[in-house]
C-alpha positions as CSV (number, residue, x, y, z in Angstrom):
1,X,-14.1,-20.1,36.6
2,X,-13.5,-17.4,39.3
3,X,-11.7,-18.3,42.4
4,X,-13.6,-17.3,45.5
5,X,-15.0,-17.9,48.9
6,X,-17.2,-16.7,51.9
7,X,-17.2,-16.4,55.4
8,X,-20.1,-16.3,57.7
9,X,-19.9,-13.6,60.3
10,X,-21.3,-13.9,64.1
11,X,-24.3,-11.9,63.2
12,X,-25.5,-14.1,60.4
13,X,-24.2,-11.8,57.6
14,X,-21.6,-13.0,55.1
15,X,-18.5,-11.5,53.3
16,X,-18.0,-13.1,49.8
17,X,-14.6,-12.8,48.0
18,X,-14.0,-13.3,44.2
19,X,-11.1,-13.2,41.8
20,X,-12.5,-11.8,38.6
21,X,-11.0,-10.8,35.3
22,X,-10.8,-7.1,35.1
23,X,-13.8,-5.4,33.2
24,X,-11.2,-3.5,31.1
25,X,-9.5,-6.8,29.9
26,X,-12.9,-8.1,29.1
27,X,-14.0,-5.5,26.8
28,X,-10.7,-5.0,25.3
29,X,-10.1,-1.6,26.5
30,X,-6.5,-0.4,27.2
31,X,-5.3,-0.4,30.8
32,X,-4.2,-3.2,33.2
33,X,-5.5,-6.5,32.2
34,X,-5.1,-8.2,35.6
35,X,-7.5,-10.0,37.7
36,X,-9.2,-8.0,40.6
37,X,-10.4,-9.3,44.0
38,X,-13.9,-8.2,44.8
39,X,-15.3,-8.2,48.3
40,X,-19.2,-8.0,48.9
41,X,-20.8,-7.9,52.5
42,X,-24.5,-8.9,52.3
43,X,-27.2,-10.8,54.1
44,X,-26.3,-14.3,52.3
45,X,-24.2,-15.4,49.3
46,X,-27.3,-15.3,46.9
47,X,-27.6,-11.5,47.7
48,X,-23.8,-10.8,47.5
49,X,-23.7,-12.3,44.0
50,X,-27.2,-10.3,43.2
51,X,-25.3,-7.2,44.1
52,X,-22.7,-7.8,41.7
53,X,-24.9,-8.9,38.9
54,X,-26.8,-5.8,39.3
55,X,-23.7,-3.7,38.9
56,X,-23.1,-5.2,35.2
57,X,-21.1,-8.3,36.2
58,X,-23.4,-10.7,35.0
59,X,-21.6,-14.0,34.7
60,X,-20.5,-14.0,38.4
61,X,-20.9,-17.3,40.0
62,X,-19.4,-18.9,43.5
63,X,-18.6,-22.6,43.5
64,X,-16.9,-24.0,46.5
65,X,-14.8,-22.0,49.1
66,X,-11.4,-22.3,47.6
67,X,-10.1,-18.6,48.4
68,X,-12.4,-17.3,51.4
69,X,-11.6,-13.8,52.5
70,X,-8.8,-13.1,55.0
71,X,-9.4,-11.6,58.1
72,X,-7.9,-8.1,56.8
73,X,-10.1,-8.4,53.9
74,X,-13.3,-8.8,56.2
75,X,-12.2,-6.0,58.2
76,X,-11.8,-3.7,55.0
77,X,-15.1,-4.6,53.5
78,X,-16.9,-4.0,57.0
79,X,-15.6,-0.6,57.5
80,X,-16.7,0.5,54.0
81,X,-19.8,2.4,53.7
82,X,-21.0,0.6,50.6
83,X,-19.8,-2.9,51.7
84,X,-18.6,-3.5,48.2
85,X,-14.8,-3.1,47.4
86,X,-12.0,-4.1,45.0
87,X,-8.4,-4.2,44.2
88,X,-6.1,-6.0,41.9
89,X,-5.8,-9.7,43.0
90,X,-2.4,-10.3,44.6
91,X,0.4,-12.0,42.6
92,X,1.5,-15.2,44.3
93,X,4.3,-15.6,41.8
94,X,6.5,-12.9,43.4
95,X,10.1,-14.1,44.1
96,X,11.1,-14.7,47.7
97,X,12.8,-11.7,49.3
98,X,10.8,-8.9,47.3
99,X,8.8,-6.7,49.4
100,X,5.4,-6.0,47.7
101,X,3.4,-3.0,49.1
102,X,-0.5,-3.8,49.3
103,X,-2.6,-1.9,47.2
104,X,-5.4,0.0,48.9
105,X,-9.1,-1.0,48.5
106,X,-11.2,1.0,46.0
107,X,-15.1,1.4,46.0
108,X,-16.6,-0.5,43.2
109,X,-17.8,2.5,41.3
110,X,-14.0,3.3,40.5
111,X,-13.7,-0.1,38.7
112,X,-16.9,0.2,36.8
113,X,-16.2,3.9,35.8
114,X,-12.6,2.7,34.4
115,X,-14.5,0.1,32.3
116,X,-17.0,2.4,30.9
117,X,-14.5,5.3,30.1
């Protein structure tokens, strides 16, 4: 089951965040096999999940609110024209004292294109 969560914005819209297995790992293709963090901006939770299912991520469900989007993630998805972005999921097992440079957010097309290639 994917970890995820949501937050409701003042205008009634929602931002849904999900940690999903990488499509390249799912299909056995070469490439990074890490999880990805996907952010979706939509009218409600159901529409956010429908947007992902329409892109080919069929078995996507949101149960609970264990990993809601951070304020930085909400800002990132609100400033993207498609309202649908991803990056590799952060590794929380990093030793103390190691500086980790955060990865940039990417449009969802680049993730799906990499899986189809």
